[in-house]
C-alpha positions, -999 to 999 in steps of 0.1 A, spaced: 219 49 -42 201 76 -21 163 73 -19 148 107 -19 121 108 7 97 137 13 85 143 50 55 166 54 53 170 93 48 203 111 70 190 139 105 206 128 125 188 160 110 152 148 118 161 112 154 171 121 157 136 141 146 113 112 166 133 87 199 127 108 187 90 117 177 80 79 207 95 58 233 69 69 206 43 61 208 57 23 179 79 23 179 117 15 152 135 35 137 168 24 111 180 50 83 207 47 60 217 77 29 231 56 4 205 36 -1 228 8 35 228 0 40 192 6 12 182 -17 30 204 -46 63 189 -39 52 156 -39 33 158 -72 65 174 -89 76 137 -91 110 139 -77 108 116 -48 110 77 -41 86 78 -11 64 103 10 59 102 47 27 123 56 17 134 88 -25 133 91 -24 167 111 -9 197 91 -15 232 87 -31 248 56 -38 214 41 -46 182 62 -31 148 55 -59 134 40 -65 161 15 -28 158 7 -32 125 0 -60 127 -19 -41 153 -43 -14 130 -45 -35 99 -57 -53 120 -82 -20 117 -104 8 99 -87 14 63 -76 46 74 -53 45 53 -20 31 70 8 36 61 46 11 80 66 20 90 105 -12 90 128 -19 97 162 -16 67 185 -46 46 189 -67 65 165 -78 36 144 -100 56 123 -74 78 108 -53 45 101 -82 29 83 -92 60 64 -57 67 52 -55 30 39 -88 33 20 -76 65 4 -46 51 -10 -20 53 16 9 23 15 12 20 52 7 37 86 29 45 117 12 55 148 29 85 169 49 82 188 71 57 171 109 42 171 129 55 141 136 18 136 99 7 131 99 36 104 129 26 88 122 -8 88 85 -3 72 103 21 45 125 -8 39 94 -27 33 81 -3 8 111 -1 -11 113 -37 -17 79 -38 -31 86 -9 -52 119 -24 -65 100 -55 -76 78 -30 -99 108 -19 -120 105 -35 -153 132 -61 -166 148 -55 -201 137 -77 -228 114 -97 -203 76 -101 -213 49 -91 -186 32 -123 -171 -2 -127 -163 -25 -143 -135 -61 -151 -145 -87 -164 -123 -123 -164 -138 -131 -128 -151 -101 -112 -131 -67 -109 -150 -37 -93 -134 -8 -78 -157 23 -81 -133 43 -61 -157 23 -33 -156 8 -38 -123 -28 -34 -138 -60 -52 -132 -88 -60 -154 -122 -77 -143 -148 -84 -171 -125 -69 -196 -126 -38 -182 -101 -20 -159 -103 -21 -124 -84 6 -103 -67 -6 -74 -38 9 -51 -3 -5 -52 -10 -28 -19 -43 -37 -29 -26 -49 -61 -1 -70 -38 -29 -85 -17 -49 -94 -47 -21 -110 -65 -11 -136 -35 -49 -144 -32 -51 -153 -68 -20 -173 -69 -32 -194 -41 -69 -191 -54 -89 -220 -39 -66 -220 -9 -70 -203 28 -42 -178 31 -36 -166 66 -34 -129 79 2 -136 87 10 -153 54 -9 -123 36 7 -97 57 47 -109 47 43 -114 10 22 -86 6 27 -59 30 63 -69 37 63 -72 73 55 -92 99 19 -97 113 8 -82 144 -24 -92 167 -37 -57 164 -27 -49 127 -61 -44 108 -42 -32 72 -48 -66 58 -87 -63 69 -91 -29 53 -76 -40 21 -96 -70 16 -126 -47 25 -120 -26 -1 -112 -51 -30 -144 -67 -20 -165 -33 -27 -142 -26 -57 -143 -60 -74 -185 -67 -66 -194 -103 -68 -182 -135 -82 -192 -147 -119 -217 -171 -103 -227 -145 -80 -211 -155 -46 -182 -139 -28 -149 -137 -43 -129 -133 -15 -141 -156 17 -136 -150 53 -121 -181 74 -129 -173 107 -98 -170 129 -75 -180 101 -74 -155 71 -92 -154 36 -98 -179 8 -104 -163 -30 -128 -189 -46 -127 -200 -80 -156 -214 -102 -139 -239 -121 -106 -263 -122 -79 -255 -146 -81 -216 -136 -49 -193 -139 -18 -193 -161 
């Protein structure tokens, strides 16, 4: 079954190249070269994934992403300038699911899109299956509806932040390496220059605030990874 992909990029030649490359791989590509038009199409809700360039006429990529995230959780992969780390961090903090720096190999784009597809497939409800829950102290995750509560109230997180937090809660009290977090939560191999996990962790810390006992919820383990702390034995279910 074809996955409908919306490509928002003002480089017509690149759009044609990617469309011809992705079609045999099971992806039907519709390309637009204007940010305003791209935002409108993305919000129409007829696409499975959006590939969004940062530099666009009429409406910049970050504003397009902001408008999408106001009412849609469609996966978004952002295309950024090579070496522009600020754009990548801003995109992730605004709710992008992944990023890729230009110029890039179409094979890497395909690999990242497939990783996003795998994560999206895991979100599909299974008939007659009761939603499962994951709880650590005052944080509760509904794995069926992909929602999080902290202290009994809703906590707004992005799709990738949810995946990162799920891995940490499942392994609460255990150090999780960046490599393992990247594989399990992002669906790809870790690379030494990839700061995606660090950005998601920083955002989760900001949104979740301190733990019940006033300490850090997510602790950094220098040179290794992260640990989600819990206050008492018998946590989680």
